[in-house]
N, CA, C and O atoms as a GROMACS GRO file, in nm:
protein
  544
    1GLY      N    1  -0.336   0.669  -0.157
    1GLY     CA    2  -0.155   0.690  -0.222
    1GLY      C    3  -0.205   0.652  -0.378
    1GLY      O    4  -0.311   0.614  -0.427
    2SER      N    5  -0.064   0.684  -0.431
    2SER     CA    6  -0.105   0.698  -0.603
    2SER      C    7  -0.176   0.559  -0.622
    2SER      O    8  -0.129   0.468  -0.554
    3HIS      N    9  -0.228   0.544  -0.663
    3HIS     CA   10  -0.275   0.390  -0.778
    3HIS      C   11  -0.288   0.313  -0.645
    3HIS      O   12  -0.190   0.240  -0.627
    4ASN      N   13  -0.376   0.309  -0.549
    4ASN     CA   14  -0.402   0.262  -0.431
    4ASN      C   15  -0.496   0.093  -0.508
    4ASN      O   16  -0.487  -0.022  -0.464
    5PHE      N   17  -0.559   0.132  -0.600
    5PHE     CA   18  -0.746   0.125  -0.596
    5PHE      C   19  -0.696  -0.050  -0.768
    5PHE      O   20  -0.732  -0.162  -0.806
    6SER      N   21  -0.608   0.050  -0.794
    6SER     CA   22  -0.568  -0.044  -0.956
    6SER      C   23  -0.567  -0.156  -0.951
    6SER      O   24  -0.598  -0.210  -1.057
    7ARG      N   25  -0.528  -0.267  -0.814
    7ARG     CA   26  -0.606  -0.402  -0.847
    7ARG      C   27  -0.763  -0.402  -0.819
    7ARG      O   28  -0.773  -0.484  -0.728
    8PHE      N   29  -0.819  -0.381  -0.832
    8PHE     CA   30  -1.022  -0.388  -0.854
    8PHE      C   31  -1.064  -0.327  -0.991
    8PHE      O   32  -1.179  -0.290  -1.017
    9PRO      N   33  -0.953  -0.320  -1.082
    9PRO     CA   34  -1.060  -0.275  -1.243
    9PRO      C   35  -1.200  -0.239  -1.225
    9PRO      O   36  -1.255  -0.134  -1.256
   10GLU      N   37  -1.281  -0.415  -1.133
   10GLU     CA   38  -1.381  -0.384  -1.167
   10GLU      C   39  -1.494  -0.308  -1.117
   10GLU      O   40  -1.607  -0.285  -1.160
   11LEU      N   41  -1.411  -0.267  -0.984
   11LEU     CA   42  -1.484  -0.179  -0.908
   11LEU      C   43  -1.576  -0.101  -0.982
   11LEU      O   44  -1.542  -0.042  -1.085
   12GLN      N   45  -1.742  -0.096  -0.913
   12GLN     CA   46  -1.816   0.004  -0.988
   12GLN      C   47  -1.893   0.056  -0.852
   12GLN      O   48  -2.004   0.096  -0.889
   13VAL      N   49  -1.884   0.067  -0.758
   13VAL     CA   50  -1.944   0.152  -0.620
   13VAL      C   51  -1.785   0.173  -0.496
   13VAL      O   52  -1.723   0.069  -0.476
   14LEU      N   53  -1.750   0.259  -0.449
   14LEU     CA   54  -1.639   0.268  -0.371
   14LEU      C   55  -1.720   0.370  -0.292
   14LEU      O   56  -1.770   0.474  -0.334
   15ASP      N   57  -1.725   0.292  -0.101
   15ASP     CA   58  -1.724   0.439  -0.025
   15ASP      C   59  -1.632   0.418   0.055
   15ASP      O   60  -1.601   0.316   0.117
   16LEU      N   61  -1.585   0.530   0.048
   16LEU     CA   62  -1.498   0.531   0.155
   16LEU      C   63  -1.553   0.616   0.313
   16LEU      O   64  -1.467   0.686   0.367
   17SER      N   65  -1.635   0.611   0.354
   17SER     CA   66  -1.644   0.746   0.424
   17SER      C   67  -1.634   0.701   0.587
   17SER      O   68  -1.651   0.595   0.647
   18ARG      N   69  -1.604   0.820   0.618
   18ARG     CA   70  -1.551   0.853   0.703
   18ARG      C   71  -1.481   0.788   0.805
   18ARG      O   72  -1.504   0.770   0.924
   19CYS      N   73  -1.337   0.738   0.685
   19CYS     CA   74  -1.204   0.710   0.711
   19CYS      C   75  -1.119   0.754   0.783
   19CYS      O   76  -1.034   0.710   0.860
   20GLU      N   77  -1.166   0.884   0.735
   20GLU     CA   78  -1.015   1.046   0.812
   20GLU      C   79  -0.929   1.022   0.733
   20GLU      O   80  -0.807   1.024   0.750
   21ILE      N   81  -0.987   0.997   0.642
   21ILE     CA   82  -0.875   1.105   0.479
   21ILE      C   83  -0.839   1.224   0.440
   21ILE      O   84  -0.898   1.310   0.376
   22LYS      N   85  -0.737   1.218   0.486
   22LYS     CA   86  -0.713   1.387   0.451
   22LYS      C   87  -0.596   1.428   0.356
   22LYS      O   88  -0.536   1.534   0.343
   23ILE      N   89  -0.584   1.298   0.288
   23ILE     CA   90  -0.471   1.392   0.180
   23ILE      C   91  -0.543   1.270   0.059
   23ILE      O   92  -0.588   1.160   0.088
   24ILE      N   93  -0.536   1.329  -0.065
   24ILE     CA   94  -0.588   1.194  -0.208
   24ILE      C   95  -0.490   1.306  -0.335
   24ILE      O   96  -0.498   1.407  -0.405
   25GLU      N   97  -0.393   1.179  -0.288
   25GLU     CA   98  -0.292   1.208  -0.374
   25GLU      C   99  -0.350   1.230  -0.549
   25GLU      O  100  -0.471   1.232  -0.575
   26ASP      N  101  -0.238   1.247  -0.660
   26ASP     CA  102  -0.253   1.303  -0.805
   26ASP      C  103  -0.285   1.108  -0.792
   26ASP      O  104  -0.244   1.045  -0.694
   27ASN      N  105  -0.362   1.040  -0.910
   27ASN     CA  106  -0.371   0.909  -0.946
   27ASN      C  107  -0.420   0.811  -0.854
   27ASN      O  108  -0.423   0.693  -0.889
   28THR      N  109  -0.454   0.844  -0.752
   28THR     CA  110  -0.512   0.756  -0.631
   28THR      C  111  -0.612   0.671  -0.731
   28THR      O  112  -0.639   0.552  -0.724
   29PHE      N  113  -0.644   0.736  -0.795
   29PHE     CA  114  -0.826   0.598  -0.797
   29PHE      C  115  -0.823   0.592  -0.964
   29PHE      O  116  -0.926   0.601  -1.031
   30GLN      N  117  -0.679   0.575  -1.026
   30GLN     CA  118  -0.601   0.580  -1.186
   30GLN      C  119  -0.667   0.385  -1.242
   30GLN      O  120  -0.570   0.316  -1.272
   31GLY      N  121  -0.711   0.361  -1.246
   31GLY     CA  122  -0.784   0.218  -1.334
   31GLY      C  123  -0.888   0.205  -1.268
   31GLY      O  124  -0.936   0.100  -1.226
   32LEU      N  125  -0.925   0.308  -1.256
   32LEU     CA  126  -1.144   0.244  -1.204
   32LEU      C  127  -1.141   0.268  -1.275
   32LEU      O  128  -1.151   0.390  -1.273
   33ASN      N  129  -1.129   0.218  -1.417
   33ASN     CA  130  -1.200   0.257  -1.544
   33ASN      C  131  -1.407   0.260  -1.577
   33ASN      O  132  -1.474   0.325  -1.657
   34HIS      N  133  -1.455   0.143  -1.455
   34HIS     CA  134  -1.550   0.124  -1.458
   34HIS      C  135  -1.633   0.133  -1.303
   34HIS      O  136  -1.737   0.076  -1.270
   35LEU      N  137  -1.537   0.236  -1.214
   35LEU     CA  138  -1.643   0.316  -1.069
   35LEU      C  139  -1.709   0.428  -1.110
   35LEU      O  140  -1.673   0.546  -1.111
   36SER      N  141  -1.884   0.340  -1.167
   36SER     CA  142  -1.984   0.486  -1.140
   36SER      C  143  -1.966   0.587  -1.000
   36SER      O  144  -1.951   0.707  -1.026
   37THR      N  145  -1.967   0.557  -0.890
   37THR     CA  146  -2.042   0.611  -0.775
   37THR      C  147  -1.884   0.606  -0.703
   37THR      O  148  -1.829   0.496  -0.691
   38LEU      N  149  -1.805   0.747  -0.651
   38LEU     CA  150  -1.740   0.763  -0.525
   38LEU      C  151  -1.809   0.784  -0.443
   38LEU      O  152  -1.915   0.830  -0.484
   39ILE      N  153  -1.799   0.768  -0.289
   39ILE     CA  154  -1.864   0.838  -0.157
   39ILE      C  155  -1.704   0.870  -0.104
   39ILE      O  156  -1.601   0.806  -0.127
   40LEU      N  157  -1.729   1.031   0.002
   40LEU     CA  158  -1.614   1.048   0.039
   40LEU      C  159  -1.697   1.124   0.200
   40LEU      O  160  -1.649   1.219   0.263
   41THR      N  161  -1.782   1.077   0.223
   41THR     CA  162  -1.825   1.164   0.314
   41THR      C  163  -1.802   1.149   0.421
   41THR      O  164  -1.748   1.041   0.444
   42GLY      N  165  -1.820   1.223   0.519
   42GLY     CA  166  -1.706   1.280   0.663
   42GLY      C  167  -1.554   1.190   0.676
   42GLY      O  168  -1.515   1.100   0.751
   43ASN      N  169  -1.486   1.277   0.544
   43ASN     CA  170  -1.348   1.286   0.560
   43ASN      C  171  -1.293   1.459   0.546
   43ASN      O  172  -1.314   1.554   0.471
   44PRO      N  173  -1.217   1.431   0.657
   44PRO     CA  174  -1.147   1.561   0.732
   44PRO      C  175  -1.029   1.636   0.588
   44PRO      O  176  -0.935   1.706   0.627
   45ILE      N  177  -1.046   1.612   0.433
   45ILE     CA  178  -1.026   1.641   0.341
   45ILE      C  179  -0.937   1.768   0.361
   45ILE      O  180  -0.988   1.876   0.329
   46GLN      N  181  -0.827   1.767   0.404
   46GLN     CA  182  -0.720   1.933   0.400
   46GLN      C  183  -0.646   1.964   0.233
   46GLN      O  184  -0.661   2.074   0.178
   47SER      N  185  -0.537   1.806   0.145
   47SER     CA  186  -0.510   1.791   0.036
   47SER      C  187  -0.539   1.753  -0.077
   47SER      O  188  -0.471   1.665  -0.131
   48LEU      N  189  -0.638   1.806  -0.136
   48LEU     CA  190  -0.706   1.709  -0.321
   48LEU      C  191  -0.599   1.792  -0.480
   48LEU      O  192  -0.595   1.880  -0.566
   49ALA      N  193  -0.541   1.688  -0.429
   49ALA     CA  194  -0.421   1.697  -0.557
   49ALA      C  195  -0.485   1.735  -0.719
   49ALA      O  196  -0.591   1.679  -0.746
   50TRP      N  197  -0.430   1.819  -0.817
   50TRP     CA  198  -0.541   1.851  -0.919
   50TRP      C  199  -0.572   1.683  -0.988
   50TRP      O  200  -0.681   1.656  -1.038
   51GLY      N  201  -0.453   1.579  -0.979
   51GLY     CA  202  -0.543   1.507  -1.055
   51GLY      C  203  -0.544   1.346  -0.922
   51GLY      O  204  -0.485   1.238  -0.915
   52ALA      N  205  -0.663   1.434  -0.829
   52ALA     CA  206  -0.674   1.285  -0.764
   52ALA      C  207  -0.776   1.243  -0.813
   52ALA      O  208  -0.815   1.135  -0.767
   53PHE      N  209  -0.867   1.314  -0.935
   53PHE     CA  210  -0.959   1.197  -0.964
   53PHE      C  211  -0.936   1.179  -1.127
   53PHE      O  212  -1.023   1.192  -1.214
   54SER      N  213  -0.791   1.145  -1.146
   54SER     CA  214  -0.817   1.108  -1.306
   54SER      C  215  -0.812   0.980  -1.314
   54SER      O  216  -0.806   0.889  -1.231
   55GLY      N  217  -0.816   0.984  -1.395
   55GLY     CA  218  -0.890   0.772  -1.405
   55GLY      C  219  -1.023   0.739  -1.384
   55GLY      O  220  -1.048   0.618  -1.378
   56LEU      N  221  -1.112   0.814  -1.372
   56LEU     CA  222  -1.283   0.832  -1.321
   56LEU      C  223  -1.306   0.832  -1.463
   56LEU      O  224  -1.394   0.916  -1.485
   57SER      N  225  -1.262   0.768  -1.587
   57SER     CA  226  -1.352   0.741  -1.736
   57SER      C  227  -1.500   0.757  -1.680
   57SER      O  228  -1.564   0.850  -1.730
   58SER      N  229  -1.565   0.678  -1.580
   58SER     CA  230  -1.690   0.661  -1.615
   58SER      C  231  -1.802   0.679  -1.456
   58SER      O  232  -1.911   0.649  -1.408
   59LEU      N  233  -1.692   0.739  -1.432
   59LEU     CA  234  -1.780   0.802  -1.321
   59LEU      C  235  -1.905   0.936  -1.283
   59LEU      O  236  -1.880   1.056  -1.281
   60GLN      N  237  -2.043   0.868  -1.255
   60GLN     CA  238  -2.136   0.983  -1.314
   60GLN      C  239  -2.221   1.043  -1.145
   60GLN      O  240  -2.321   1.115  -1.142
   61LYS      N  241  -2.137   0.981  -1.006
   61LYS     CA  242  -2.159   1.025  -0.889
   61LYS      C  243  -2.077   1.042  -0.790
   61LYS      O  244  -2.039   0.937  -0.739
   62LEU      N  245  -2.041   1.130  -0.749
   62LEU     CA  246  -1.959   1.226  -0.672
   62LEU      C  247  -2.002   1.278  -0.565
   62LEU      O  248  -2.047   1.391  -0.548
   63VAL      N  249  -1.986   1.192  -0.491
   63VAL     CA  250  -1.990   1.293  -0.280
   63VAL      C  251  -1.940   1.289  -0.199
   63VAL      O  252  -1.898   1.202  -0.123
   64ALA      N  253  -1.937   1.425  -0.209
   64ALA     CA  254  -1.794   1.467  -0.122
   64ALA      C  255  -1.898   1.551  -0.036
   64ALA      O  256  -1.895   1.670  -0.066
   65VAL      N  257  -1.979   1.521   0.053
   65VAL     CA  258  -2.018   1.557   0.177
   65VAL      C  259  -1.953   1.569   0.325
   65VAL      O  260  -1.886   1.483   0.382
   66GLU      N  261  -1.983   1.679   0.365
   66GLU     CA  262  -1.878   1.666   0.528
   66GLU      C  263  -1.706   1.668   0.492
   66GLU      O  264  -1.626   1.634   0.578
   67THR      N  265  -1.664   1.709   0.362
   67THR     CA  266  -1.559   1.709   0.365
   67THR      C  267  -1.436   1.823   0.370
   67THR      O  268  -1.329   1.814   0.310
   68ASN      N  269  -1.481   1.941   0.465
   68ASN     CA  270  -1.398   2.039   0.437
   68ASN      C  271  -1.432   2.141   0.319
   68ASN      O  272  -1.460   2.251   0.367
   69LEU      N  273  -1.437   2.138   0.215
   69LEU     CA  274  -1.475   2.165   0.113
   69LEU      C  275  -1.530   2.315   0.104
   69LEU      O  276  -1.648   2.333   0.133
   70VAL      N  277  -1.454   2.419   0.068
   70VAL     CA  278  -1.448   2.549   0.112
   70VAL      C  279  -1.505   2.589   0.005
   70VAL      O  280  -1.618   2.634   0.023
   71SER      N  281  -1.445   2.590  -0.161
   71SER     CA  282  -1.472   2.620  -0.252
   71SER      C  283  -1.479   2.535  -0.363
   71SER      O  284  -1.411   2.435  -0.386
   72LEU      N  285  -1.562   2.582  -0.426
   72LEU     CA  286  -1.566   2.430  -0.576
   72LEU      C  287  -1.437   2.497  -0.673
   72LEU      O  288  -1.385   2.413  -0.746
   73ASP      N  289  -1.387   2.619  -0.681
   73ASP     CA  290  -1.264   2.663  -0.753
   73ASP      C  291  -1.148   2.527  -0.763
   73ASP      O  292  -1.107   2.474  -0.866
   74ASP      N  293  -1.125   2.507  -0.674
   74ASP     CA  294  -1.012   2.405  -0.600
   74ASP      C  295  -1.026   2.285  -0.630
   74ASP      O  296  -0.931   2.207  -0.633
   75PHE      N  297  -1.203   2.236  -0.669
   75PHE     CA  298  -1.234   2.109  -0.625
   75PHE      C  299  -1.220   2.047  -0.842
   75PHE      O  300  -1.281   2.082  -0.943
   76PRO      N  301  -1.135   1.971  -0.820
   76PRO     CA  302  -1.042   1.884  -0.970
   76PRO      C  303  -1.127   1.772  -0.988
   76PRO      O  304  -1.103   1.655  -0.960
   77ILE      N  305  -1.285   1.848  -1.066
   77ILE     CA  306  -1.362   1.766  -1.128
   77ILE      C  307  -1.421   1.788  -1.266
   77ILE      O  308  -1.513   1.727  -1.320
   78GLY      N  309  -1.334   1.906  -1.319
   78GLY     CA  310  -1.343   1.975  -1.461
   78GLY      C  311  -1.347   1.878  -1.580
   78GLY      O  312  -1.387   1.920  -1.688
   79HIS      N  313  -1.302   1.730  -1.563
   79HIS     CA  314  -1.253   1.642  -1.650
   79HIS      C  315  -1.354   1.557  -1.613
   79HIS      O  316  -1.340   1.482  -1.710
   80LEU      N  317  -1.406   1.529  -1.579
   80LEU     CA  318  -1.500   1.402  -1.521
   80LEU      C  319  -1.632   1.451  -1.628
   80LEU      O  320  -1.688   1.554  -1.593
   81LYS      N  321  -1.665   1.410  -1.707
   81LYS     CA  322  -1.786   1.397  -1.824
   81LYS      C  323  -1.914   1.415  -1.802
   81LYS      O  324  -2.006   1.497  -1.797
   82THR      N  325  -1.864   1.234  -1.780
   82THR     CA  326  -1.984   1.105  -1.724
   82THR      C  327  -2.029   1.181  -1.603
   82THR      O  328  -2.138   1.136  -1.565
   83LEU      N  329  -1.982   1.289  -1.521
   83LEU     CA  330  -2.052   1.310  -1.401
   83LEU      C  331  -2.164   1.353  -1.385
   83LEU      O  332  -2.172   1.463  -1.439
   84LYS      N  333  -2.265   1.320  -1.334
   84LYS     CA  334  -2.457   1.330  -1.320
   84LYS      C  335  -2.487   1.358  -1.245
   84LYS      O  336  -2.603   1.399  -1.248
   85GLU      N  337  -2.415   1.363  -1.111
   85GLU     CA  338  -2.435   1.398  -0.962
   85GLU      C  339  -2.374   1.445  -0.890
   85GLU      O  340  -2.279   1.370  -0.870
   86LEU      N  341  -2.365   1.534  -0.831
   86LEU     CA  342  -2.222   1.656  -0.760
   86LEU      C  343  -2.353   1.642  -0.605
   86LEU      O  344  -2.472   1.670  -0.589
   87ASN      N  345  -2.254   1.591  -0.531
   87ASN     CA  346  -2.293   1.623  -0.383
   87ASN      C  347  -2.185   1.675  -0.286
   87ASN      O  348  -2.090   1.623  -0.226
   88VAL      N  349  -2.247   1.816  -0.296
   88VAL     CA  350  -2.164   1.854  -0.195
   88VAL      C  351  -2.176   1.936  -0.063
   88VAL      O  352  -2.119   2.041  -0.033
   89ALA      N  353  -2.276   1.853   0.014
   89ALA     CA  354  -2.368   1.935   0.074
   89ALA      C  355  -2.297   1.970   0.215
   89ALA      O  356  -2.189   1.911   0.205
   90HIS      N  357  -2.300   2.033   0.338
   90HIS     CA  358  -2.237   2.017   0.420
   90HIS      C  359  -2.124   2.044   0.421
   90HIS      O  360  -2.038   1.959   0.444
   91ASN      N  361  -2.100   2.153   0.399
   91ASN     CA  362  -1.926   2.218   0.369
   91ASN      C  363  -1.884   2.357   0.451
   91ASN      O  364  -1.924   2.422   0.547
   92PHE      N  365  -1.798   2.361   0.370
   92PHE     CA  366  -1.809   2.532   0.432
   92PHE      C  367  -1.829   2.638   0.275
   92PHE      O  368  -1.796   2.756   0.286
   93ILE      N  369  -1.858   2.610   0.199
   93ILE     CA  370  -1.909   2.657   0.070
   93ILE      C  371  -1.960   2.806   0.079
   93ILE      O  372  -2.069   2.815   0.136
   94HIS      N  373  -1.896   2.941   0.030
   94HIS     CA  374  -1.901   3.055   0.049
   94HIS      C  375  -2.014   3.098  -0.028
   94HIS      O  376  -2.117   3.141   0.023
   95SER      N  377  -1.990   3.083  -0.171
   95SER     CA  378  -1.984   3.152  -0.293
   95SER      C  379  -2.084   3.019  -0.389
   95SER      O  380  -2.109   2.899  -0.381
   96PHE      N  381  -2.111   3.127  -0.467
   96PHE     CA  382  -2.243   3.039  -0.557
   96PHE      C  383  -2.194   3.069  -0.719
   96PHE      O  384  -2.236   3.028  -0.827
   97LYS      N  385  -2.068   3.173  -0.672
   97LYS     CA  386  -2.032   3.151  -0.826
   97LYS      C  387  -1.937   3.021  -0.930
   97LYS      O  388  -1.817   3.013  -0.958
   98LEU      N  389  -2.026   2.955  -0.956
   98LEU     CA  390  -1.943   2.828  -1.068
   98LEU      C  391  -1.830   2.849  -1.108
   98LEU      O  392  -1.780   2.953  -1.152
   99PRO      N  393  -1.775   2.720  -1.087
   99PRO     CA  394  -1.631   2.791  -1.220
   99PRO      C  395  -1.655   2.772  -1.346
   99PRO      O  396  -1.766   2.726  -1.374
  100GLU      N  397  -1.561   2.803  -1.455
  100GLU     CA  398  -1.591   2.783  -1.588
  100GLU      C  399  -1.594   2.597  -1.609
  100GLU      O  400  -1.670   2.549  -1.694
  101TYR      N  401  -1.515   2.516  -1.532
  101TYR     CA  402  -1.557   2.445  -1.544
  101TYR      C  403  -1.679   2.360  -1.575
  101TYR      O  404  -1.711   2.264  -1.645
  102PHE      N  405  -1.719   2.430  -1.504
  102PHE     CA  406  -1.871   2.312  -1.498
  102PHE      C  407  -1.958   2.290  -1.678
  102PHE      O  408  -2.044   2.208  -1.706
  103SER      N  409  -1.912   2.368  -1.747
  103SER     CA  410  -1.969   2.370  -1.844
  103SER      C  411  -1.902   2.323  -1.926
  103SER      O  412  -1.922   2.347  -2.045
  104ASN      N  413  -1.782   2.223  -1.871
  104ASN     CA  414  -1.703   2.050  -1.937
  104ASN      C  415  -1.776   1.961  -1.864
  104ASN      O  416  -1.756   1.840  -1.882
  105LEU      N  417  -1.880   2.008  -1.765
  105LEU     CA  418  -1.982   1.913  -1.759
  105LEU      C  419  -2.070   1.888  -1.807
  105LEU      O  420  -2.162   1.923  -1.732
  106PRO      N  421  -2.114   1.838  -1.911
  106PRO     CA  422  -2.248   1.790  -2.038
  106PRO      C  423  -2.352   1.722  -1.973
  106PRO      O  424  -2.467   1.765  -1.977
  107ASN      N  425  -2.292   1.525  -1.857
  107ASN     CA  426  -2.405   1.520  -1.828
  107ASN      C  427  -2.432   1.546  -1.670
  107ASN      O  428  -2.478   1.441  -1.625
  108LEU      N  429  -2.421   1.639  -1.572
  108LEU     CA  430  -2.414   1.710  -1.477
  108LEU      C  431  -2.571   1.732  -1.478
  108LEU      O  432  -2.614   1.821  -1.551
  109GLU      N  433  -2.700   1.622  -1.367
  109GLU     CA  434  -2.826   1.646  -1.406
  109GLU      C  435  -2.842   1.693  -1.221
  109GLU      O  436  -2.956   1.725  -1.188
  110HIS      N  437  -2.751   1.696  -1.128
  110HIS     CA  438  -2.814   1.705  -1.010
  110HIS      C  439  -2.717   1.770  -0.921
  110HIS      O  440  -2.664   1.700  -0.835
  111LEU      N  441  -2.693   1.868  -0.928
  111LEU     CA  442  -2.546   1.960  -0.754
  111LEU      C  443  -2.669   1.995  -0.657
  111LEU      O  444  -2.782   2.044  -0.662
  112ASP      N  445  -2.570   1.934  -0.556
  112ASP     CA  446  -2.669   1.971  -0.411
  112ASP      C  447  -2.561   2.063  -0.322
  112ASP      O  448  -2.460   2.005  -0.279
  113LEU      N  449  -2.574   2.159  -0.302
  113LEU     CA  450  -2.536   2.212  -0.238
  113LEU      C  451  -2.588   2.298  -0.102
  113LEU      O  452  -2.576   2.418  -0.077
  114SER      N  453  -2.634   2.217  -0.046
  114SER     CA  454  -2.773   2.287   0.039
  114SER      C  455  -2.618   2.218   0.207
  114SER      O  456  -2.527   2.136   0.217
  115ASN      N  457  -2.695   2.336   0.304
  115ASN     CA  458  -2.620   2.332   0.399
  115ASN      C  459  -2.427   2.381   0.379
  115ASN      O  460  -2.320   2.336   0.421
  116ASN      N  461  -2.460   2.464   0.316
  116ASN     CA  462  -2.320   2.534   0.328
  116ASN      C  463  -2.309   2.696   0.353
  116ASN      O  464  -2.407   2.743   0.411
  117LYS      N  465  -2.216   2.780   0.322
  117LYS     CA  466  -2.220   2.943   0.412
  117LYS      C  467  -2.300   3.037   0.270
  117LYS      O  468  -2.318   3.157   0.290
  118ILE      N  469  -2.332   2.994   0.168
  118ILE     CA  470  -2.361   3.061   0.067
  118ILE      C  471  -2.487   3.154   0.108
  118ILE      O  472  -2.597   3.109   0.139
  119GLN      N  473  -2.453   3.282   0.103
  119GLN     CA  474  -2.512   3.398   0.147
  119GLN      C  475  -2.599   3.508   0.052
  119GLN      O  476  -2.684   3.595   0.071
  120ASN      N  477  -2.509   3.440  -0.084
  120ASN     CA  478  -2.565   3.585  -0.200
  120ASN      C  479  -2.608   3.461  -0.284
  120ASN      O  480  -2.594   3.344  -0.249
  121ILE      N  481  -2.662   3.504  -0.397
  121ILE     CA  482  -2.635   3.443  -0.522
  121ILE      C  483  -2.658   3.577  -0.639
  121ILE      O  484  -2.752   3.656  -0.652
  122TYR      N  485  -2.553   3.564  -0.699
  122TYR     CA  486  -2.609   3.694  -0.813
  122TYR      C  487  -2.638   3.615  -0.982
  122TYR      O  488  -2.656   3.500  -1.022
  123TYR      N  489  -2.633   3.706  -1.024
  123TYR     CA  490  -2.686   3.674  -1.155
  123TYR      C  491  -2.577   3.608  -1.220
  123TYR      O  492  -2.593   3.496  -1.268
  124GLU      N  493  -2.444   3.681  -1.226
  124GLU     CA  494  -2.287   3.612  -1.287
  124GLU      C  495  -2.276   3.496  -1.243
  124GLU      O  496  -2.187   3.442  -1.308
  125ASP      N  497  -2.330   3.403  -1.144
  125ASP     CA  498  -2.286   3.349  -1.043
  125ASP      C  499  -2.332   3.230  -1.115
  125ASP      O  500  -2.266   3.126  -1.122
  126VAL      N  501  -2.488   3.253  -1.187
  126VAL     CA  502  -2.510   3.083  -1.236
  126VAL      C  503  -2.505   3.114  -1.369
  126VAL      O  504  -2.589   3.053  -1.435
  127LYS      N  505  -2.424   3.200  -1.438
  127LYS     CA  506  -2.436   3.205  -1.598
  127LYS      C  507  -2.404   3.133  -1.672
  127LYS      O  508  -2.448   3.116  -1.786
  128VAL      N  509  -2.263   3.042  -1.580
  128VAL     CA  510  -2.277   2.894  -1.692
  128VAL      C  511  -2.340   2.799  -1.647
  128VAL      O  512  -2.270   2.699  -1.664
  129LEU      N  513  -2.449   2.768  -1.591
  129LEU     CA  514  -2.551   2.717  -1.563
  129LEU      C  515  -2.666   2.725  -1.721
  129LEU      O  516  -2.700   2.636  -1.799
  130HIS      N  517  -2.690   2.835  -1.718
  130HIS     CA  518  -2.751   2.829  -1.907
  130HIS      C  519  -2.652   2.729  -1.995
  130HIS      O  520  -2.694   2.702  -2.108
  131GLN      N  521  -2.516   2.667  -1.954
  131GLN     CA  522  -2.409   2.617  -2.061
  131GLN      C  523  -2.500   2.479  -2.076
  131GLN      O  524  -2.491   2.406  -2.175
  132MET      N  525  -2.605   2.450  -1.944
  132MET     CA  526  -2.629   2.306  -1.897
  132MET      C  527  -2.706   2.293  -1.935
  132MET      O  528  -2.766   2.401  -1.929
  133PRO      N  529  -2.800   2.179  -2.010
  133PRO     CA  530  -2.932   2.172  -2.011
  133PRO      C  531  -2.969   2.018  -1.937
  133PRO      O  532  -3.080   1.969  -1.915
  134LEU      N  533  -2.825   1.961  -1.905
  134LEU     CA  534  -2.968   1.862  -1.830
  134LEU      C  535  -2.982   1.891  -1.701
  134LEU      O  536  -3.082   1.853  -1.640
  135LEU      N  537  -2.865   1.977  -1.632
  135LEU     CA  538  -2.906   2.058  -1.416
  135LEU      C  539  -3.031   2.048  -1.445
  135LEU      O  540  -3.089   2.074  -1.550
  136ASN      N  541  -3.084   1.992  -1.310
  136ASN     CA  542  -3.202   2.017  -1.223
  136ASN      C  543  -3.183   2.152  -1.163
  136ASN      O  544  -3.268   2.198  -1.086
   0.00000   0.00000   0.00000
């Protein structure tokens, strides 16, 4: 729920792996200004609010492996300017087309899309990558 972790402002790593999380509301992580790593592996997420990750001004690593993610279009991370690593492996992502908001992630160095349902990669799909010099 909203502001669930606000009592822990100095928290740097939060591992919520396999907690059966289905819904992440707006402002859930609000106040975690020092959080650098968030791990959501193995949660059957059904609803992810647009402001679910708001307030994570220092987040560098987001792991959303096995979270039933089907598309990056609806993944609300475009404001995470400090993000260096995004791991969305083992999901149901079917398109490699990266949303325009990826160009707003200037520090992204590592993107893991392994073990998804991607069958085709087109030139236009990776167009946004040319605007991201740090991505490996």
